[in-house]
N, C-alpha and C positions, 0 to 999 in steps of 0.2 A: 619463546613462542615461535610458531612457524613464520610469523612476519619478521621476527628478528633474524631468523636463520636465512630466510629468503625474502627480502623486502619487496621483490617484484612478483611474488606469488599472489595471483588473483584469488585463488581458493583460500589461501591463508588470510587475506584481508576480508574476504567474504565471511569466513568462519569467525573472525574477530568481530565483525559488524553484527553478526547474529548473536554472539555472546553479549555484546554491549546491549543489544536490543532486549534480550531476555533478562538482563540484569536491570532493565528499566532506564538505562542510560541512552534515551532516545535521540538526544541531540548529538552525542558522540557517534551513535550508530548511523545517523543521517549523514554526518560528515564522512564517515568511512564509505558508505554506499554511494554517496555523491562522487567521491574520488574514483571508485571502481567504474561507475557508469560513465564518468567523464573520459576515462581511458578506454572503455570498451562498451559502446552503446548496445551491443548484441548480447551482453551478459544478462540474460533475461531474469535469472534468479536474483541478481543484484538489483535490477530495475524493479522487480516485484517488491523486494524488501525495502527499497528506497521509498516506493509509494506507500507501503504499510507504515513505515517510519514517519513519513510526512503526516499521515492520518493521526498517528499517536502523538505527534507534536502539535496537532491542531491546525496543520496546514492543509485543509481539505481541498482547496482549489489545486494546489500543486500535486496532491495525491491523485486527484481525479485525472489531471493531465498525464501523470505518469502511467496510469492504468489504461487510458484511452489509446495509448500507443500499441497496446496488445490487441486492439479490436480487429486488426487485419491479420492476426496470427491464429493458427489453429488452436493455440493454448487458451484463447479467450474463454471458451466454454468451461474450462476447468478453474477459472479464477474464483468463483463463489466457493467451491470446495476448498481451494487453497486458503482462502480467507478464513473459513471455518476451522480448519486445522491449525492455522497460525493463532487464531483467537483462543482456541482451546489451550494451546501450549502457553500462551501469554497469561491466560487466566490461572493456570496451574502454577505459574511463576509468581503469582500474587498481584497481577496488574489487571484486575477485573474491569475497571473503568475503560482502559484502553482496549481490552478485549471486546467489551460491549460496543465500543465505537467502531471497531473493525467489522463486527457482525452487522451493525446497523448500516455502515457504509456499503458493505457487500450486498445487503438486501436492496439498498437503493440503487446501487450500480447495476444489479441484475434487472431491476424494474426499468431503469433508464435504457438498458440494452434492448428491451422489447419495443421501445419507441425509436430506437436508433441512437446509439451512444454518441455518434459523431456530431449530432445536433443537440446534445444535452443542454449545453449552455446556449440559450438563445442570444442573439446579438444584443449586447449591452447588458445582459443579465449577470448579476453578481453571483458568486458561489453561494452566498448566504440565501439568496432568493431561490436558487436551485435546490439547496438543502431543505428549505421550508416546503417547496413544491413536492419534493420526493418524500419528505417526512409526512406530509399530509396524505400522499398516496399510500405510504407504508402503514400509517395508523388506520386508514380506512380498510386496508386489506386484513388487518389483525382481527 
């Protein structure tokens, strides 16, 4: 593999992480993306995939934290579209439950954006309470 040829290749590790992700090996993908992000916090594609992997692993609070760092960047507005594309590919790979979770999270993230994503988690509020609050808003909008 590219990682065996060049163990320092960020792109090689990123591609390996995406492969693990689409094979449904979310914990291994998370480990790979964490390593990349630890070494280069500005590798935004790896940050995005780490957040998506956190969501697929059920770590919603960590996923939300990973995505909120994009709030100050120009790419923030493209996140919902990126989620949709990732979810579609994940669904085609046979992981419908995780794809649905990404779409749901994306819709809620977008709803929270309109209220100001930096204040999404109120002081002392757990992620579960935030999820219930946004789930309620999302179900009312449907």
